[in-house]
C-alpha positions in Angstrom: 20.0 -19.1 -17.0 23.4 -19.6 -15.5 24.7 -17.7 -12.5 28.2 -17.2 -11.2 27.4 -18.7 -7.8 25.8 -21.7 -6.2 23.5 -20.1 -3.7 20.1 -21.5 -2.8 17.7 -19.3 -0.9 15.6 -21.2 1.6 12.3 -19.7 2.7 11.9 -20.2 6.4 8.4 -20.4 7.8 7.9 -20.4 11.6 5.5 -22.9 13.0 1.9 -21.8 13.7 2.3 -22.4 17.4 5.0 -19.7 17.5 3.0 -17.4 15.3 -0.1 -16.9 17.4 1.7 -14.8 20.0 -1.5 -13.3 21.3 -2.4 -11.6 18.0 -5.8 -13.4 18.1 -6.2 -14.0 21.8 -9.7 -13.8 23.4 -11.5 -13.7 20.0 -13.9 -16.3 18.6 -13.8 -16.9 14.9 -17.6 -16.4 14.8 -20.0 -14.2 16.7 -23.7 -14.4 17.0 -25.5 -11.1 17.5 -28.8 -11.3 15.6 -29.6 -15.0 15.4 -27.2 -15.6 12.5 -23.6 -16.8 12.6 -21.2 -14.0 11.6 -17.6 -14.7 10.7 -15.1 -12.5 12.5 -12.6 -11.9 9.7 -10.4 -9.8 12.0 -9.7 -12.9 14.0 -8.0 -14.3 10.9 -5.7 -11.3 10.4 -2.1 -11.6 11.6 -0.9 -8.0 12.1 2.7 -9.1 13.0 3.4 -10.3 9.5 6.8 -9.2 8.3 7.2 -6.8 11.3 10.9 -7.7 11.6 11.3 -5.8 8.3 8.9 -3.0 9.2 9.0 0.5 7.9 7.3 3.6 9.2 4.0 3.4 7.4 3.9 -0.4 7.2 2.5 -1.6 10.5 -1.0 -0.7 11.7 -3.1 -1.8 14.6 -5.4 0.7 16.3 -6.7 2.3 13.1 -9.7 2.2 10.7 -9.5 1.5 7.0 -7.5 4.4 5.4 -7.9 6.3 8.7 -6.3 9.7 9.2 -5.3 8.4 12.7 -2.9 5.4 12.6 -2.3 4.9 16.3 0.2 2.2 17.3 3.3 1.7 19.5 6.7 2.7 18.1 9.7 0.6 19.0 12.0 2.4 16.5 11.5 6.1 15.7 14.4 7.2 13.3 14.1 7.1 9.5 11.4 6.0 7.1 13.0 2.5 6.9 13.5 0.3 9.9 11.2 2.3 12.0 7.7 2.2 13.6 6.8 -1.1 15.1 9.8 -3.4 14.8 9.0 -6.9 16.2 12.5 -7.7 17.5 12.9 -4.4 19.4 11.7 -4.9 23.0 11.3 -1.2 23.9 8.4 1.1 23.3 9.3 4.7 22.7 5.9 6.1 22.4 2.4 5.8 20.9 2.2 8.0 17.9 -0.9 8.9 15.9 0.3 9.3 12.3 2.1 6.5 10.3 1.7 7.6 6.7 3.7 8.1 3.5 6.4 10.7 4.6 4.3 11.9 7.5 4.4 11.3 11.3 3.4 13.0 14.5 1.9 13.4 18.0 3.8 10.8 20.1 2.6 10.3 23.7 3.6 8.0 26.5 1.8 7.2 29.8 4.3 7.3 32.7 4.6 7.4 36.4 7.0 9.8 38.2 8.2 10.8 41.6 10.4 13.6 42.9 13.6 11.8 42.0 12.5 10.9 38.4 10.5 13.9 37.4 13.3 15.9 36.0 14.7 13.0 33.9 11.4 11.7 32.6 11.3 14.2 29.8 14.2 12.4 28.0 14.1 9.1 29.8 10.7 7.5 29.3 11.1 4.4 27.2 9.8 1.1 28.5 10.4 -2.5 27.9 7.4 -4.7 27.0 6.7 -8.4 26.2 4.9 -9.9 23.3 3.5 -12.4 25.7 1.3 -9.7 27.3 0.4 -8.1 23.9 -2.9 -8.3 22.0 -2.9 -7.0 18.4 -5.8 -7.0 16.0 -7.3 -4.7 13.4 -8.6 -1.6 15.3 -7.0 -2.5 18.6 -3.7 -2.8 20.4 -3.0 -3.7 24.0 0.4 -3.7 25.6 1.9 -3.6 29.1 4.7 -1.0 29.8 6.9 -3.0 32.2 8.8 -0.1 33.5 5.8 1.8 34.7 3.5 -1.2 35.3 0.9 0.5 33.1 -1.5 -1.4 30.9 -2.2 0.6 27.7 -5.0 -0.1 25.3 -5.5 1.7 22.0 -8.3 2.0 19.4 -9.6 4.8 17.2 -12.2 6.3 14.9 -11.2 7.6 11.5 -9.7 10.8 12.9 -9.5 10.3 16.7 -7.1 8.2 18.7 -8.7 6.6 21.8 -6.4 5.6 24.7 -7.1 3.6 27.9 -4.4 3.5 30.5 -4.6 1.5 33.7 -2.1 2.9 36.2 -0.7 1.1 39.2 -2.2 1.8 42.6 0.7 3.5 44.2 1.8 7.0 45.4 3.7 8.0 42.3 2.3 10.7 40.0 0.2 9.5 37.1 1.2 11.4 34.0 1.3 11.5 30.2 4.4 12.6 28.3 3.8 14.5 25.0 7.0 14.0 22.9 6.3 16.7 20.4 9.8 17.7 19.3 11.5 14.5 18.0 12.4 12.5 15.0 9.5 10.2 14.1 10.0 7.9 11.1 10.6 9.9 8.0 10.4 13.4 9.4 11.5 15.6 12.3 8.7 17.0 14.5 9.4 20.5 15.5 7.7 23.6 17.1 5.6 21.4 19.2 3.1 23.4 21.3 0.6 22.3 23.9 -1.7 24.3 26.1 -4.4 23.6 28.6 -7.9 24.7 27.7 -9.9 23.5 30.7 -9.7 21.1 33.6 -9.5 18.1 31.3 -8.8 19.5 27.8 -5.6 20.4 25.9 -4.8 21.5 22.4 -1.7 21.9 20.3 0.2 21.5 17.1 3.3 20.0 15.6 5.2 20.8 12.4 6.5 17.9 10.3 9.7 19.2 8.7 10.3 18.6 5.0 11.9 15.4 3.9 13.8 14.4 0.8 10.6 13.2 -0.7 8.0 15.7 0.8 9.5 19.1 0.0 7.3 21.3 2.2 6.5 21.4 6.0 3.1 20.4 7.2 1.4 21.2 10.5 -0.8 18.7 12.4 -3.2 20.2 14.9 -4.7 18.3 17.7 -7.3 18.4 20.5 -7.1 16.3 23.6 -9.8 15.4 26.1 -9.3 13.2 29.3 -11.7 11.7 31.7 -9.3 12.7 34.5 -8.5 16.1 36.0 -5.3 17.7 34.8 -3.2 18.7 37.9 -0.4 20.5 36.0 1.1 21.0 32.5 4.9 21.2 32.6 7.2 21.9 29.8 10.9 21.0 29.6 12.9 23.7 27.8 15.7 21.3 26.8 13.6 18.7 25.0 10.5 20.7 24.3 8.5 17.9 25.8 5.4 18.3 28.0 4.4 16.3 31.1 0.7 16.3 31.9 0.3 15.3 35.5 -3.1 13.8 36.4 -5.3 13.3 39.4 -3.7 10.7 41.6 -7.0 9.2 42.6 -8.0 8.0 39.1 -6.2 4.8 38.1 -8.1 4.2 34.9 -7.6 7.0 32.5 -9.2 7.6 29.1 -7.8 10.0 26.6 -9.1 11.1 23.2 -6.8 12.8 20.6 -8.5 14.3 17.6 -6.2 15.5 14.7 -6.5 17.8 11.7 -4.2 19.2 9.1 -6.1 22.4 8.9 -6.9 23.8 12.5 -7.4 23.0 16.1 -11.1 23.8 15.6 -11.4 21.1 13.0 -9.6 18.7 15.2 -12.2 19.4 17.9 -15.0 19.0 15.3 -13.6 15.7 14.2 -13.7 14.5 17.8 -17.1 15.8 18.6 -18.6 14.2 15.5 -16.8 10.9 15.6 -16.3 10.3 19.3 -18.7 12.3 21.5 -18.7 9.6 24.3 -16.3 7.7 26.5 -17.2 4.1 25.7 -13.8 2.5 24.8 -15.2 -1.0 24.2 -17.9 0.4 22.0 -15.3 2.1 19.7 -13.2 -1.1 19.7 -16.1 -3.1 18.6 -17.1 -0.6 16.0 -13.6 -0.7 14.6 -13.8 -4.4 14.4 -17.1 -4.1 12.7 -15.8 -1.7 10.1 -12.9 -4.0 9.3 -15.2 -7.0 9.1 -17.4 -5.2 6.7 -14.6 -4.7 4.2 -12.7 -8.0 4.8 -16.0 -9.8 4.5 -16.5 -8.6 0.9 -14.4 -11.7 0.0 -15.3 -14.9 1.7 -13.1 -17.9 1.0 -13.7 -21.6 1.8 -11.1 -24.4 1.8 -7.4 -24.3 2.0 -5.6 -24.6 5.3 -6.1 -22.4 8.4 -2.8 -20.8 7.6 -3.9 -20.1 4.0 -7.0 -18.3 5.2 -5.2 -16.3 7.9 -2.5 -15.2 5.4 -5.2 -14.3 2.9 -7.1 -12.0 5.2 -3.8 -10.5 6.4 -3.0 -9.7 2.7 -6.5 -8.2 2.2 -6.1 -6.2 5.4 -2.9 -4.6 4.1 -4.6 -3.8 0.8 -7.1 -1.6 2.8 -5.1 0.3 5.4 -1.9 1.8 3.9 -3.0 5.0 2.3 -4.5 7.7 4.5 -7.3 10.2 4.6 -6.2 13.8 5.0 -9.5 15.7 5.0 -11.5 16.7 8.1 -15.1 15.4 8.6 -16.4 18.7 7.2 -14.3 18.4 4.0 -11.5 20.8 4.9 -8.1 19.6 3.7 -4.5 20.8 3.4 -3.7 22.2 0.0 0.1 22.5 -0.2 0.4 22.4 -4.0 1.0 26.2 -4.4 3.6 28.6 -3.1 1.4 29.4 -0.1 -0.4 26.8 2.1 -4.1 27.0 1.8 -7.0 25.2 3.5 -9.0 23.6 0.7 -12.7 22.5 0.8 -14.1 19.4 -0.8 -17.5 19.5 -2.3 -20.3 18.5 0.1 -23.4 16.4 0.0 -26.7 17.8 1.2 -26.0 16.5 4.7 -22.7 18.4 4.9 -20.5 15.4 4.5 -17.7 15.4 1.8 -18.7 13.8 -1.5 -15.4 12.0 -1.4 -12.3 11.7 0.8 -8.9 13.3 0.0 -5.8 11.1 0.5 -2.1 10.9 1.3 -0.7 8.1 -0.8 2.5 6.3 -1.7 3.1 5.8 -5.4 0.8 4.1 -7.8 3.9 2.5 -9.3 2.8 -1.1 -9.8 -0.8 -0.5 -9.0 -1.8 -1.6 -12.5 -1.3 -5.2 -11.3 -2.6 -4.8 -7.8 -4.9 -2.0 -6.6 -6.4 -1.5 -10.0 -7.9 -5.0 -10.1 -8.7 -5.6 -6.4 -10.3 -2.2 -5.7 -11.9 -2.0 -9.1 -13.8 -5.2 -8.6 -14.3 -5.6 -4.9 -14.1 -2.0 -3.6 -15.2 0.4 -6.3 -16.2 3.0 -3.8 -12.6 3.3 -2.7 -11.4 3.6 -6.3 -14.1 6.3 -6.8 -12.8 8.3 -3.9 -9.2 8.0 -4.9 -10.0 9.0 -8.5 -11.7 12.1 -7.2 -8.8 12.8 -4.9 -6.3 12.6 -7.7 -8.4 15.0 -9.7 -8.6 17.4 -6.7 -4.8 17.6 -6.7 -5.0 18.5 -10.4 -7.5 21.2 -9.8 -5.3 22.6 -7.0 -1.8 22.2 -8.4 -2.2 21.6 -12.1 -0.9 18.0 -12.2 -2.3 14.6 -11.3 0.1 13.2 -8.7 1.8 9.8 -8.6 2.2 9.8 -4.8 1.0 12.8 -2.9 2.0 13.6 0.7 0.9 16.3 3.0 -1.4 17.8 0.4 1.5 18.2 -2.1 3.4 16.3 -4.8 6.3 14.1 -3.9 7.3 12.8 -7.3 7.8 9.4 -5.8 9.1 6.8 -8.3 8.7 7.5 -12.0 6.3 8.0 -14.9 2.6 8.9 -14.9 1.6 5.9 -12.7 -1.8 7.3 -11.9 -2.8 7.1 -15.6 -3.6 3.4 -15.6 -5.5 3.8 -12.3 -7.8 6.5 -13.6 -8.2 4.8 -17.0 -9.4 1.5 -15.5 -11.7 3.4 -13.1 -13.3 4.9 -16.2 -13.4 1.8 -18.3 -15.1 -0.1 -15.4 -17.8 2.6 -15.1 -16.7 3.6 -11.6 -15.6 7.1 -12.5 -18.0 8.9 -14.9 -17.7 12.6 -14.1 -15.9 15.3 -16.2 -14.3 12.7 -18.4 -13.0 15.2 -20.9 -11.3 17.1 -18.0 -9.8 13.9 -16.7 -8.5 13.0 -20.2 -6.9 16.4 -20.6 -5.4 16.2 -17.2 -3.9 12.8 -17.9 -2.7 13.9 -21.3 -0.9 16.9 -19.7 1.2 14.5 -17.6 2.4 12.7 -20.8 3.6 15.8 -22.5 6.4 18.3 -21.9 5.8 20.0 -18.6 3.9 17.0 -17.2 4.8 14.7 -14.4 6.3 12.1 -16.8 9.3 14.5 -17.2 10.3 14.2 -13.6 12.5 11.5 -12.1 11.9 10.3 -8.6 11.8 13.1 -6.1 12.9 15.7 -8.7 11.1 18.7 -7.2 12.5 21.8 -9.0 13.6 20.6 -12.5 12.0 18.6 -15.3 15.1 16.9 -16.8 15.7 13.6 -14.9 12.8 11.7 -16.6 14.4 12.2 -20.0 11.0 12.8 -21.7 12.4 15.1 -24.4 14.6 12.2 -25.6 11.7 9.8 -25.5 9.7 12.2 -27.7 12.5 12.9 -30.0 14.4 9.6 -30.2 11.8 7.1 -29.1 13.7 6.1 -25.9 15.2 7.5 -22.7 19.0 7.3 -22.8 21.1 5.9 -20.0 22.7 7.9 -18.6 20.7 11.1 -19.0 23.4 13.3 -20.6 22.6 16.4 -18.6 23.4 14.6 -15.3 21.7 13.6 -12.1 18.5 15.4 -11.2 16.5 12.8 -9.2 16.3 9.2 -8.3 15.6 6.3 -10.8 17.0 7.9 -13.9 17.2 4.5 -15.5 16.6 4.9 -19.3 15.5 1.4 -20.3 13.0 1.1 -17.5 11.7 4.6 -18.1 11.2 3.8 -21.8 9.1 0.7 -21.1 7.1 2.4 -18.4 6.2 5.4 -20.6 5.3 3.1 -23.5 2.9 1.1 -21.4 1.3 4.2 -19.8 1.0 5.8 -23.3 -0.9 2.7 -24.4 -3.4 3.1 -21.5 -3.9 6.7 -22.3 -4.5 5.7 -26.0 -7.4 3.5 -24.8 -9.0 6.4 -23.1 -8.5 8.6 -26.1 -10.3 5.9 -28.1 -13.1 5.9 -25.7 -13.4 9.7 -26.0 -13.5 9.5 -29.8 -10.2 11.3 -30.2 -8.7 9.4 -33.1 -5.7 11.7 -33.6 -4.6 11.3 -30.0 -5.3 7.6 -30.0 -3.0 7.2 -33.0 -0.3 9.4 -31.5 -0.2 7.6 -28.1 -0.6 4.2 -29.6 2.5 4.9 -31.8 4.4 6.0 -28.8 3.5 2.7 -27.0 5.7 0.8 -29.4 8.8 2.7 -28.1 9.7 -0.3 -25.9 11.1 -1.9 -29.0 13.8 0.7 -29.2 15.5 -0.6 -26.1 15.3 -4.3 -27.1 18.5 -5.7 -28.4 17.6 -8.6 -30.8 21.1 -9.9 -30.9 21.2 -10.8 -27.2 17.4 -11.1 -26.6 17.2 -8.7 -23.7 16.1 -5.1 -23.0 19.3 -3.1 -22.9 20.1 0.5 -22.1 21.5 2.7 -24.8 23.1 6.1 -24.6 22.1 9.4 -26.2 24.0 8.5 -29.4 22.1 5.2 -29.7 25.0 3.0 -28.6 24.1 -0.1 -26.6 25.5 -0.2 -23.1 28.9 -1.9 -23.2 29.8 -4.9 -21.0 26.1 -5.4 -20.5 25.0 -8.0 -17.9 21.2 -8.6 -17.8 21.5 -9.8 -14.2 23.3 -6.6 -12.9 20.7 -4.6 -11.0 19.8 -0.9 -11.5 22.2 -0.1 -14.3 19.5 1.3 -16.6 16.6 -0.5 -14.8 14.6 0.7 -11.8 14.7 -1.5 -8.7 15.3 -4.5 -11.0 17.7 -6.0 -13.4 17.4 -6.4 -17.2 16.2 -10.0 -17.0 13.3 -9.0 -14.8 12.4 -5.8 -16.6 12.6 -7.3 -20.1 9.1 -8.5 -19.6 7.6 -5.1 -18.7 5.5 -4.9 -21.8 2.0 -5.7 -20.4 0.2 -4.0 -23.4 2.0 -5.9 -26.2 3.3 -9.3 -25.1 2.8 -10.8 -28.5 4.9 -8.0 -30.0 7.6 -8.7 -27.4 7.5 -12.4 -28.2 8.0 -11.7 -31.9 11.1 -9.7 -31.0 12.4 -12.8 -29.2 11.8 -15.1 -32.2 8.1 -16.1 -31.6 5.9 -17.3 -28.8 7.6 -20.6 -28.2 11.0 -18.9 -27.8 9.6 -16.4 -25.4 7.8 -19.1 -23.4 11.0 -21.2 -23.1 13.0 -18.1 -22.1 10.6 -17.1 -19.4 10.1 -20.6 -18.1 13.9 -21.0 -17.6 13.9 -17.7 -15.7 11.2 -19.1 -13.4 13.1 -22.3 -12.9 16.2 -20.4 -11.7 14.1 -18.0 -9.6 12.5 -20.9 -7.8 15.9 -21.9 -6.4 16.1 -18.5 -4.7 12.5 -18.5 -3.4 11.3 -16.1 -6.2 12.5 -13.0 -4.3 15.7 -11.0 -4.0 16.2 -11.8 -0.3 13.7 -11.2 2.5 13.9 -7.4 2.8 14.1 -4.4 0.5 17.4 -3.5 2.0 19.2 -6.6 0.6 17.9 -6.5 -2.9 21.2 -5.2 -4.1 23.2 -8.0 -2.4 25.6 -9.5 -5.0 23.7 -12.8 -5.0 20.1 -11.8 -4.3 20.1 -9.1 -7.0 20.9 -11.5 -9.8 17.5 -13.3 -9.5 15.8 -13.4 -13.0 12.3 -13.0 -11.6 11.6 -11.1 -8.4 8.2 -11.1 -6.6 9.6 -9.0 -3.8 9.3 -5.8 -5.9 6.9 -4.4 -8.5 8.7 -4.5 -11.9 8.3 -8.3 -12.6 5.3 -9.3 -10.4 3.1 -9.8 -13.6 5.4 -12.5 -15.1 3.5 -15.6 -14.0 0.5 -14.4 -16.1 2.5 -13.7 -19.2 2.3 -17.4 -20.2 -1.5 -17.3 -20.5 -1.1 -14.3 -22.8 1.1 -16.5 -25.0 -1.4 -19.4 -25.0 0.2 -21.4 -22.2 -2.3 -21.0 -19.4 -0.9 -24.2 -17.8 2.4 -22.5 -17.1 0.6 -19.6 -15.6 -1.3 -22.0 -13.3 1.9 -23.9 -12.5 4.1 -20.9 -11.6 1.5 -18.7 -10.0 0.6 -21.5 -7.6 4.2 -22.0 -6.7 4.8 -18.3 -6.2 1.7 -18.0 -4.1 2.7 -20.8 -1.8 6.4 -19.8 -1.6 6.3 -16.0 -1.4 2.9 -15.3 0.0 2.3 -18.4 2.1 4.2 -17.7 5.2 2.9 -16.3 8.5 5.6 -14.9 10.7 7.2 -11.6 11.8 10.3 -12.5 9.8 8.8 -12.7 6.3 5.7 -11.8 4.4 6.4 -9.1 1.7 10.2 -8.9 1.9 10.0 -5.5 3.4 8.5 -3.7 0.4 4.7 -3.8 0.7 4.3 -0.2 -0.4 0.9 0.5 1.1 -1.2 -2.3 -0.2 0.5 -3.2 -3.4 1.9 -6.6 -2.4 -1.0 -7.4 -0.2 -3.3 -6.8 -3.2 -1.1 -8.9 -5.5 -1.2 -11.8 -3.0 -5.0 -11.6 -2.8 -5.4 -11.7 -6.6 -3.1 -14.6 -7.1 -4.9 -16.6 -4.4 -8.3 -16.1 -5.9 -7.0 -16.7 -9.4 -7.8 -13.4 -11.1 -5.4 -11.0 -12.8 -5.4 -8.1 -15.3 -2.2 -8.0 -17.4 -2.7 -4.5 -18.8 -4.2 -3.1 -15.6 -7.8 -3.4 -16.8 -7.4 -0.4 -19.1 -9.0 -1.6 -22.3 -12.7 -1.2 -23.1 -14.7 -3.8 -21.1 -11.5 -5.0 -19.2 -10.4 -8.6 -19.3 -9.6 -10.7 -16.2 -7.2 -13.6 -16.8 -8.0 -16.8 -14.8 -5.2 -18.3 -12.8 -5.1 -21.1 -10.2 -7.1 -20.2 -7.0 -5.8 -21.8 -3.8 -9.3 -22.0 -2.3 -12.1 -24.3 -3.0 -14.6 -21.4 -3.2 -14.3 -17.6 -3.4 -17.4 -15.5 -2.9 -17.1 -11.8 -3.8 -19.9 -9.5 -2.7 -20.5 -6.8 -5.3 -21.2 -3.2 -4.4 -24.7 -2.5 -5.8 -24.0 1.2 -5.8 -21.8 0.5 -8.8 -22.6 -3.0 -10.1 -25.9 -4.7 -10.9 -24.9 -8.1 -9.6 -24.9 -9.3 -6.0 -22.4 -12.1 -5.8 -19.6 -13.4 -8.0 -18.4 -16.9 -7.1 -15.4 -18.9 -8.1 -15.6 -22.6 -7.4 -12.5 -24.8 -7.9 -13.6 -28.4 -7.9 -11.1 -31.0 -6.8 -8.7 -28.3 -5.7 -5.6 -29.3 -3.8 -1.9 -28.7 -3.6 -1.4 -31.3 -6.4 -4.5 -30.3 -8.5 -3.5 -26.8 -9.6 -4.2 -27.0 -13.3 -7.6 -25.9 -14.8 -8.9 -28.6 -17.1 -12.3 -27.0 -17.8 -14.0 -23.8 -17.0 -17.5 -22.5 -17.3 -19.3 -19.3 -16.3 -23.0 -19.3 -15.6 -23.2 -22.7 -17.4 -21.3 -21.6 -20.5 -18.0 -23.2 -21.3 -15.0 -20.8 -21.4 -12.3 -21.5 -23.9 -10.0 -18.5 -23.4 -9.4 -18.7 -19.7 -10.6 -15.2 -19.2 -13.7 -13.2 -18.3 -14.8 -9.7 -19.1 -15.6 -7.0 -16.5 -19.2 -6.4 -17.6 -20.0 -10.1 -17.2 -18.4 -10.5 -13.8 -20.2 -7.5 -12.2 -23.6 -8.8 -13.2 -22.9 -11.7 -10.9 -22.7 -15.4 -11.4 -20.6 -18.5 -10.9 -17.3 -19.4 -12.4 -16.7 -23.2 -12.1 -13.1 -24.5 -12.5 -12.3 -28.2 -12.7 -8.9 -28.7 -11.2 -6.6 -31.5 -12.1 -2.9 -32.5 -11.7 -2.3 -33.0 -15.4 -2.2 -30.7 -18.3 -5.2 -30.9 -20.5 
C-alpha cells in the first residue's frame, strides 16, 4: 500500500538496567518454604509498564486479582484518561482505594502538621516522591513522601485496603487526611461524610457522581480501623476534607479501610472476615501467594529474561482489570432499575456467594483475548463472569456489554458479551439454565436489545442502526436520524453485528433451534453488503445504498470504529473464506493482507504509542494496528487461508515489536482496556489463538509461533479432566520461528490446529521449529 508520507515509526525500548527501578527489589526469584523450590512469578512482573500512558483503571499495585479494593498512589487525579499513577509525574496526591471502570473513591494521605500548617493542610497536602525509593509489586506498594518524611506501605485483601505509615520522630502532629470531596479519575466524589465510632474507629461514605458513561450515581461506604488512638476528627467546611489527628507517641501506624457498595455494616463485615488481625507482612505475603497461584498456571521456559518478565506482566494485566462489586456475604449494588436496590447473590451452604458480581469495561475485542485465555487457563473466572452477566439480565432485562456501578454503561457497540457467553457454553464451563441464557442473548440481537444502542446511548435506541441492519442488511453511515451516541460507524457496526449473529447461530444450533440457527446464520452474511468489490475494501454506504464518495480506506473513523477501512476490512472472523472470495480468491486475499503487514511493519504495527495519538494524520493511516482491538486478529488470518507460515512469520514479528518492550513509556500503547491487550500478548507468545472466539462446537485453537521453548499450562480439574497441557518448541530461536512439523500426544497434526476437548484432557504438543518454510 502507498501512503502520502515518508514516516517511519521507531519503537524505542529502554535498557533493562533502567527498567528495574526498584520494582523487583528485595525479592528472590525462587522461595523455599516446604522443601521444594517455588517460583516467585510476582518477581517477574513489571508493574510500571506503560505507566507514562496510564489511565485511571490501568495501573494496579496493592490489590488482589479482580479485587474490589485497588489501592495505589495517584499522581494525577482528573479525568479517566491521563490519570491515576502516571510515571512521569513526581507528586503524590493521595492513596485511593477504587480504580475501576468509571468508578473511583476514598482518597487518603498521611501527613504531619503544626500550628502554622494545620489550616492549609486541607487543600495543600501533595508530596513529592522519588522512584529510587519506591518498591512496586503485585499486592504491594511502598513509597516515601518526601514532604512529610513519611514511609507509606500499602497492601490489601479483596475488599480491604491495609496501610502502614512510618512517621518521623518529631513534635509535629501525626495525621491522616481524608480527601472525600474531589475529582478522582472519571468521576467527582461528593457528599463525603466521616464520623468517629470509637477511640480508633471511623466510618463514612462517598458518592460517585454520574459520568458520561455511567449514568447514575453510586455510593461507596467504608469502615476504618487504626492501631493508634484518634485524638481528634476535624472537618474543613471549604473543602469538605477531614483531618484525623493521631496519638503523637505512635510513629508506626496501621490503618484498615474496608469498603462496600451496599452499607457501612457490610464494609465492616468485609473487614472482620477478610482482615481480623494487624499483621501487615502476613497480608502482603498472602497477596503475593494469591498472585503466584494464578500467574503460575502458566509456566514458561526459555526465551530471554526480558521475554519472561514481559510475559508475566502481560498475564498479570489479564487478571486484574475488572473488579468485584459484591460483599463477602453476596450483597451487591443493583442500579439497573429506577430505584437503587441492594441485591443478593445466591449462596453456598457455608454462606459464601456461589459466584462474584463484577464491574467491567467492554467485552469489545474479548473474542480474541479473554475468551481464549480465561476459557482455557482460568475457567473458574469465566464461570463467575458468565453468572455475573446473567445476574444483570435478571435484574435489568439485558445482558450488558460493560457494566459499571451495578448498571449498564453501553460502552462501545454491539452485543459483545454474546461471543463470551457462547464460548463459555461451548467449552462446557457454563452449563446452567442454557435456554434462559439463549433467550437473553437473543433478546440483545433483536429490536429493544443492546445491539440497538450506540456507545453510551442511555435513553434512546436509535444510534446502533439495528432497524436498518434488519431491513436493509447493513447499518448506514451516517445514521439518518442523527447523532445519538458514540461510534455510530455503519460499516463497522454491520461487520460486528454479522459476526455476533454467527456466534449466536452456533448456540441456536447447540440448542436444537433450527429456525433461529438459519435466521441468524443468514444475518451473519450481512458483512458482504458493505464490501465494495470494485475497490476491494469494506466501504460505508448511506441509507439509500450509495457508497461513500471520495472514500479513502486509510482515513480513520469515517464509518469505522476506532480504525480505518483497511484495518476493519478483515473483521470477518466467522467467514474468512467468504471474504477471500469477495477479494478474488485466497491468493489475492493473502497478497493483499501481506502487503498491509509490510507497510504496518515500518510503523511498528501500531498507530503511535498511545490511544490519544491514534487519530494523528500519520499514525492513523497504518493498515494494520495492534494498538487497538479491531485488527488484532489479522496475523492469524493467513492460517485460515492455508498459509500458516505467514501467520508464524508475522505473529512473531508483532510479538517482539509490539509486546516485547519493558518500560514505562510503552507496552500497550495506552489502550489496554482491562486485560484485553495483556491477554492478546499472552496468547501470541504461547502460540494459541481462536479466530472466531472459540464459539463453534468443540472450539478450535489455531497454532502460531510460541516464543518460549516450553509452555506448561495447569488445567483446572474442577472443569477439565486433564492436569497439564504442554507446548514444546524444539530448536526455537529468534531465527527459527516457522513450524515445520507438529504432533500432539504422538500423533502428527496436519492442520496446525487443536480442538478444545483434546487440549483439556491434557497432553503434549511438540512443534519442530525451523528458519525455512516447509
